[in-house]
C-alpha positions as a Python dict, from the first residue, in 0.01 Angstrom:
ca = {
    (1, 'X'): (0, 0, 0),
    (2, 'X'): (104, 363, 26),
    (3, 'X'): (462, 273, 111),
    (4, 'X'): (727, 309, -157),
    (5, 'X'): (973, 21, -189),
    (6, 'X'): (1320, 39, -340),
    (7, 'X'): (1471, -298, -439),
    (8, 'X'): (1847, -329, -478),
    (9, 'X'): (2040, -608, -651),
    (10, 'X'): (2399, -599, -522),
    (11, 'X'): (2641, -757, -770),
    (12, 'X'): (3010, -677, -754),
    (13, 'X'): (3252, -802, -1015),
    (14, 'X'): (3519, -957, -794),
    (15, 'X'): (3369, -1293, -701),
    (16, 'X'): (3648, -1534, -604),
    (17, 'X'): (3487, -1880, -570),
    (18, 'X'): (3331, -1869, -918),
    (19, 'X'): (3484, -1594, -1136),
    (20, 'X'): (3223, -1373, -1308),
    (21, 'X'): (2958, -1560, -1111),
    (22, 'X'): (2685, -1299, -1138),
    (23, 'X'): (2676, -1314, -1518),
    (24, 'X'): (2768, -1681, -1560),
    (25, 'X'): (2514, -1878, -1762),
    (26, 'X'): (2250, -2062, -1562),
    (27, 'X'): (1998, -2263, -1761),
    (28, 'X'): (2021, -2036, -2063),
    (29, 'X'): (2064, -1689, -1917),
    (30, 'X'): (2297, -1495, -1686),
    (31, 'X'): (2260, -1572, -1317),
    (32, 'X'): (2160, -1213, -1237),
    (33, 'X'): (1879, -1226, -1495),
    (34, 'X'): (1676, -1470, -1283),
    (35, 'X'): (1652, -1216, -1001),
    (36, 'X'): (1585, -920, -1230),
    (37, 'X'): (1301, -1092, -1412),
    (38, 'X'): (1122, -1205, -1094),
    (39, 'X'): (1164, -869, -918),
    (40, 'X'): (1019, -684, -1218),
    (41, 'X'): (697, -887, -1180),
    (42, 'X'): (639, -762, -824),
    (43, 'X'): (315, -580, -745),
    (44, 'X'): (484, -376, -475),
    (45, 'X'): (838, -286, -579),
    (46, 'X'): (840, 74, -704),
    (47, 'X'): (1195, 78, -835),
    (48, 'X'): (1452, -195, -904),
    (49, 'X'): (1817, -87, -921),
    (50, 'X'): (2154, -252, -957),
    (51, 'X'): (2452, -173, -736),
    (52, 'X'): (2769, -281, -915),
    (53, 'X'): (3126, -171, -976),
    (54, 'X'): (3156, -383, -1291),
    (55, 'X'): (3085, -251, -1642),
    (56, 'X'): (2997, -591, -1787),
    (57, 'X'): (2751, -671, -1509),
    (58, 'X'): (2596, -326, -1554),
    (59, 'X'): (2544, -385, -1927),
    (60, 'X'): (2389, -728, -1871),
    (61, 'X'): (2155, -587, -1605),
    (62, 'X'): (2045, -310, -1842),
    (63, 'X'): (1976, -568, -2114),
    (64, 'X'): (1727, -735, -1881),
    (65, 'X'): (1559, -408, -1788),
    (66, 'X'): (1721, -324, -1454),
    (67, 'X'): (1775, 42, -1368),
    (68, 'X'): (2140, 141, -1304),
    (69, 'X'): (2137, 497, -1166),
    (70, 'X'): (2497, 487, -1038),
    (71, 'X'): (2819, 288, -1047),
    (72, 'X'): (2937, 156, -713),
    (73, 'X'): (3277, 292, -603),
    (74, 'X'): (3562, 41, -599),
    (75, 'X'): (3614, 95, -226),
    (76, 'X'): (3264, -41, -167),
    (77, 'X'): (3325, -353, -378),
    (78, 'X'): (3607, -519, -185),
    (79, 'X'): (3606, -866, -26),
    (80, 'X'): (3588, -713, 321),
    (81, 'X'): (3330, -441, 245),
    (82, 'X'): (3036, -476, 488),
    (83, 'X'): (2716, -544, 293),
    (84, 'X'): (2528, -273, 480),
    (85, 'X'): (2764, -7, 338),
    (86, 'X'): (2650, -102, -10),
    (87, 'X'): (2288, -66, 100),
    (88, 'X'): (2342, 274, 261),
    (89, 'X'): (2526, 396, -49),
    (90, 'X'): (2234, 291, -274),
    (91, 'X'): (1977, 451, -43),
    (92, 'X'): (2172, 779, -53),
    (93, 'X'): (2166, 777, -434),
    (94, 'X'): (1798, 679, -457),
    (95, 'X'): (1607, 897, -207),
    (96, 'X'): (1232, 911, -154),
    (97, 'X'): (1151, 554, -48),
    (98, 'X'): (1009, 408, 272),
    (99, 'X'): (1141, 52, 259),
    (100, 'X'): (1445, -107, 98),
    (101, 'X'): (1464, -468, -21),
    (102, 'X'): (1788, -651, -98),
    (103, 'X'): (1768, -927, -357),
    (104, 'X'): (2097, -1107, -397),
    (105, 'X'): (2151, -1248, -748),
    (106, 'X'): (2291, -1569, -600),
    (107, 'X'): (1936, -1684, -510),
    (108, 'X'): (1799, -1775, -855),
    (109, 'X'): (1520, -2004, -730),
    (110, 'X'): (1344, -1721, -545),
    (111, 'X'): (1022, -1622, -725),
    (112, 'X'): (800, -1316, -739),
    (113, 'X'): (558, -1500, -507),
    (114, 'X'): (832, -1512, -241),
    (115, 'X'): (909, -1143, -292),
    (116, 'X'): (550, -1024, -270),
    (117, 'X'): (450, -1261, 10),
    (118, 'X'): (747, -1140, 217),
    (119, 'X'): (633, -780, 165),
    (120, 'X'): (272, -867, 252),
    (121, 'X'): (380, -1056, 563),
    (122, 'X'): (597, -765, 679),
    (123, 'X'): (317, -513, 632),
    (124, 'X'): (58, -742, 793),
    (125, 'X'): (282, -782, 1097),
    (126, 'X'): (352, -407, 1102),
    (127, 'X'): (722, -499, 1112),
    (128, 'X'): (1015, -272, 1040),
    (129, 'X'): (1261, -548, 948),
    (130, 'X'): (1218, -890, 787),
    (131, 'X'): (1457, -1147, 638),
    (132, 'X'): (1399, -1477, 461),
    (133, 'X'): (1496, -1799, 633),
    (134, 'X'): (1472, -2173, 572),
    (135, 'X'): (1469, -2464, 811),
    (136, 'X'): (1823, -2582, 886),
    (137, 'X'): (1907, -2925, 747),
    (138, 'X'): (2143, -2993, 1039),
    (139, 'X'): (2043, -2919, 1396),
    (140, 'X'): (2282, -2749, 1641),
    (141, 'X'): (2125, -2967, 1913),
    (142, 'X'): (2327, -3254, 1765),
    (143, 'X'): (2645, -3054, 1714),
    (144, 'X'): (2959, -3059, 1926),
    (145, 'X'): (3281, -2874, 1983),
    (146, 'X'): (3611, -3053, 2043),
    (147, 'X'): (3796, -2958, 2359),
    (148, 'X'): (4109, -3165, 2425),
    (149, 'X'): (3954, -3423, 2189),
    (150, 'X'): (3642, -3454, 2407),
    (151, 'X'): (3300, -3384, 2263),
    (152, 'X'): (3128, -3084, 2419),
    (153, 'X'): (2768, -3009, 2317),
    (154, 'X'): (2726, -2683, 2131),
    (155, 'X'): (2393, -2638, 2310),
    (156, 'X'): (2380, -2755, 2669),
    (157, 'X'): (2086, -2985, 2742),
    (158, 'X'): (1963, -3137, 3067),
    (159, 'X'): (1886, -3454, 2872),
    (160, 'X'): (2022, -3545, 2529),
    (161, 'X'): (1754, -3541, 2258),
    (162, 'X'): (1779, -3867, 2068),
    (163, 'X'): (1478, -3853, 1833),
    (164, 'X'): (1476, -3614, 1538),
    (165, 'X'): (1104, -3539, 1582),
    (166, 'X'): (1173, -3409, 1934),
    (167, 'X'): (1435, -3155, 1825),
    (168, 'X'): (1316, -2792, 1818),
    (169, 'X'): (1305, -2644, 1467),
    (170, 'X'): (1591, -2411, 1392),
    (171, 'X'): (1631, -2176, 1098),
    (172, 'X'): (1911, -2020, 899),
    (173, 'X'): (1926, -1704, 690),
    (174, 'X'): (1899, -1818, 330),
    (175, 'X'): (2028, -1490, 185),
    (176, 'X'): (1735, -1453, -52),
    (177, 'X'): (1535, -1153, 76),
    (178, 'X'): (1614, -868, 315),
    (179, 'X'): (1349, -604, 376),
    (180, 'X'): (1363, -306, 606),
    (181, 'X'): (1226, 38, 688),
    (182, 'X'): (1489, 276, 557),
    (183, 'X'): (1504, 494, 868),
    (184, 'X'): (1539, 180, 1080),
    (185, 'X'): (1819, 52, 856),
    (186, 'X'): (2004, 383, 880),
    (187, 'X'): (1982, 373, 1260),
    (188, 'X'): (2058, 5, 1318),
    (189, 'X'): (2297, -37, 1023),
    (190, 'X'): (2172, -393, 998),
    (191, 'X'): (1871, -597, 892),
    (192, 'X'): (1920, -827, 1191),
    (193, 'X'): (1806, -694, 1528),
    (194, 'X'): (1581, -823, 1805),
    (195, 'X'): (1290, -672, 1608),
    (196, 'X'): (1354, -868, 1286),
    (197, 'X'): (1072, -1091, 1164),
    (198, 'X'): (1138, -1417, 978),
    (199, 'X'): (978, -1501, 646),
    (200, 'X'): (1012, -1876, 592),
    (201, 'X'): (1093, -2018, 249),
    (202, 'X'): (1117, -2385, 153),
    (203, 'X'): (1464, -2537, 135),
    (204, 'X'): (1404, -2619, -232),
    (205, 'X'): (1396, -2245, -314),
    (206, 'X'): (1671, -2141, -77),
    (207, 'X'): (1988, -2238, -263),
    (208, 'X'): (2257, -1970, -244),
    (209, 'X'): (2504, -2010, -529),
    (210, 'X'): (2861, -2004, -405),
    (211, 'X'): (3030, -2280, -606),
    (212, 'X'): (3016, -2459, -942),
    (213, 'X'): (2833, -2745, -771),
    (214, 'X'): (2561, -2498, -669),
    (215, 'X'): (2519, -2399, -1034),
    (216, 'X'): (2465, -2763, -1128),
    (217, 'X'): (2212, -2819, -848),
    (218, 'X'): (2011, -2508, -935),
    (219, 'X'): (2019, -2583, -1305),
    (220, 'X'): (1876, -2929, -1237),
    (221, 'X'): (1598, -2774, -1026),
    (222, 'X'): (1513, -2527, -1301),
    (223, 'X'): (1503, -2798, -1569),
    (224, 'X'): (1247, -2990, -1363),
    (225, 'X'): (1015, -2692, -1329),
    (226, 'X'): (688, -2720, -1526),
}
């Protein structure tokens, strides 16, 4: 491909649920290392960079061979900072690329095959935006709101679907891969528009680490790998 792809690993230091999450040990190495190592194997990524405000995270990323061309400003590393602002900041500091890919370090089960297949799928479809998804384990067709203690279907149906095999498949963003044409991202300020394609990943590779329990689950998965 003639397109140049910039991959960004966003990893701020102020994680609340699990302190120091991005560099916490997972199956023998820092959480962020799993993403760095897989991204560096990609056939298509031209440059892999870290966006972080934290000196310790920066040093760990460098140890594993990730480029750190800038330090993220503190104002872009707050709890309420929109993720897209981090992306736009990184793009501004790393010009000369056609597409940008976001690889969150909290998805350690994502492999280089997922990364490269997502890129290939996006190019094959001639898409400008693509995000990774997985099939939802719970269907909104069987979900309800409570109004005055009465059950109200979240999705109105002429006839209630009672068999699981009859329920339409629904998907959720798994947070693993975001890919977009840089000019499109600058204009839309989002990876999610009505033009966004979905790259499906299996549930078994779609864990997003947000708690200590997630660390245990992912570590067990990794230990079972051949």
